C-alpha positions in Angstrom: 0.0 0.0 0.0 1.3 3.4 -0.9 1.1 6.4 1.4 0.7 9.8 -0.1 2.6 12.7 1.4 2.2 16.4 0.6 5.5 18.2 0.1 5.7 22.0 0.2 8.5 24.4 -0.3 7.8 27.4 1.9 9.4 30.8 2.9 9.7 31.7 6.6 6.6 33.8 6.5 4.7 30.7 5.3 4.2 31.5 1.6 4.1 28.2 -0.4 6.4 28.4 -3.4 6.0 24.8 -4.7 3.8 21.8 -3.7 3.9 18.2 -4.8 2.5 14.8 -3.8 4.9 12.0 -3.1 4.0 8.3 -2.7 6.0 6.3 -0.2 5.6 2.5 0.3 5.9 2.4 4.1 3.8 3.9 6.8 6.9 4.5 9.0 9.7 6.4 7.3 12.7 8.5 8.3 13.3 12.1 7.4 16.2 10.8 5.2 13.7 8.5 3.3 11.5 11.5 2.6 14.4 13.7 1.4 15.8 10.9 -0.8 12.3 10.2 -2.3 11.6 13.8 -3.0 14.9 14.6 -4.6 14.9 11.4 -6.7 11.4 12.1 -7.9 12.3 15.6 -8.9 15.3 14.4 -10.8 13.5 11.5 -12.5 10.7 13.9 -13.6 13.3 16.3 -15.1 15.3 13.6 -16.8 12.3 12.2 -18.5 11.5 15.5 -20.3 14.8 17.5 -20.1 13.0 20.9 -20.0 14.9 24.2 -20.1 14.5 24.7 -16.3 14.9 22.4 -13.3 12.7 23.0 -10.3 13.9 21.1 -7.2 15.3 21.2 -3.7 18.9 21.2 -4.8 20.5 23.4 -7.5 22.4 21.2 -10.0 25.9 22.2 -10.9 26.3 24.2 -14.1 23.0 26.1 -13.6 21.9 29.6 -12.9 19.0 30.5 -10.6 16.3 32.3 -12.6 12.7 33.3 -11.8 11.5 30.1 -13.6 13.9 27.7 -11.7 17.4 26.6 -12.3 18.5 27.0 -15.9 21.0 24.4 -17.1 23.7 25.7 -19.4 23.2 22.7 -21.6 20.2 20.3 -21.4 21.5 17.1 -19.9 20.4 14.4 -17.5 21.0 15.2 -13.8 22.6 12.6 -11.5 20.0 11.7 -8.8 22.7 10.3 -6.5 24.7 13.5 -6.4 21.5 15.5 -5.9 20.5 13.3 -2.9 24.0 13.5 -1.4 24.0 17.3 -1.5 20.4 17.5 -0.1 21.2 15.2 2.8 24.4 17.0 3.5 22.6 20.4 3.4 20.0 19.2 5.9 22.8 18.1 8.3 24.4 21.5 7.9 21.2 23.5 8.4 21.0 24.5 4.7 17.2 24.0 5.1 14.7 22.9 7.7 12.2 20.1 7.4 8.9 20.5 9.2 6.7 17.4 9.6 3.2 18.6 10.3 4.6 22.0 11.5 7.2 20.3 13.9 10.8 20.7 13.0 12.7 17.5 12.2 15.9 17.3 14.2 17.8 14.5 12.4 17.9 12.4 9.3 17.0 9.2 11.3 13.9 10.8 13.0 11.0 8.6 12.2 7.7 9.8 10.7 4.4 8.0 10.9 2.5 8.8 7.7 -1.2 9.5 8.0 -3.7 10.5 5.3 -2.9 14.1 5.8 0.8 14.3 6.7 2.5 17.5 5.3 6.2 18.0 5.0 7.5 21.5 4.5 11.0 22.4 3.3 12.3 25.9 4.4 15.4 26.8 2.4 18.0 29.0 3.9 20.6 29.1 1.1 20.8 28.0 -2.5 21.9 24.3 -2.6 24.2 23.4 -5.5 24.6 19.7 -6.4 25.1 17.3 -9.3 
């Protein structure tokens, strides 16, 4: 059975910049599982279509930040493993906060019990550059 999770990118005042639904296979997951699934899905979605702009948690290398997202200097597939590594490292170094149902997650290994209305918010502090 898949569990659907609402993922939001928010500013500190609470403005939602981006929202997506994410399906996870287990009811009990870690913050690390959520970050990995989110970043992997974003990269897979991008790699299938190779649009001009990438919109995701982590800025890929060789891109510039624009109003429409991260513009790649040349359209190419993005490495999901590099993106996940940068995203996990950034979480550990306070590059962004993760709020699970408005409660701040303290570690990657913190467990989250998914319900029908679990919401995870990502609050970015600095641009994250990855693969």
